[in-house]
N, C-alpha and C positions, 0 to 999 in steps of 0.2 A: 590557880597558881598566880602569884604576883609577878608582874613583869620586872625584869632586871633593868635598872636605869642605864641608859646608854649615854655616854659622853666621851669627849676627847679632851685630854689635859693639854692646854695651850701653853701654860707657864706655871712655875712654882715660885713662891716667895717665902723665905725663911721668916719666922716670927721674930720680931725685934724684942717684944715684951716677954716672950717665953722661948729662949733659944733652944731648949731641949724638946720642944713640942714639934709635932709634924708640921711641915711647911704648908702654907695656904696654897691652894690650887686654883688657877683660873681655868674654867672648864667651858667647853661648848657643848651644850646639851643636844639631844636628839631633836628638840623643838627649835633649834637654832638660836637659843638664848644663851648669852654668856653669863656664867655664874662664878662666884668666888666662895670658897669654903670658910672664909673668916666670919667671926661673930658679927662684925659690923654689917656685912652684906646680908646675913640671915635676918638681922633685926631691922634692916633698912625698910622704911615705909614712905619713901619719897614719891610724891605724886605731883604733877603728871610726869611721865617718863619712866625709863627703866631703873631698877634698883642699881646702886653702885656702891663702891667703897674705894679707899685709897689704892688698893692693889689693882682694881680694874681701871681706875683712872691712869695709873702709871703704865699699865699694859697698853691701854688705848693710845696714850701719848707716844710710847715707844713705837707702836705700829704706824702712827701718823708720821713720825720722824723717819722711819725706814722707808715708807712710801715716798716721802719727799726726796730722800737720797736716791731712790731708784729712778724717779722722774728726772732728777737733775743730772744723773749719770748718763 
């Protein structure tokens, strides 16, 4: 029997190019890798380093901004 993929949805982003489509999801996999469900992430072959897309970049920047606010407060 195949294992069911385990992940946690961290954020969702509506598609700007296809407003009626399901939103893109930023997910943390059971392997502690952050994924995006968008086509750009799936087709990304950036080496060296982790795969990325504009949704992940925006998510990471928001996380860094929030961390900075927490430290400043």
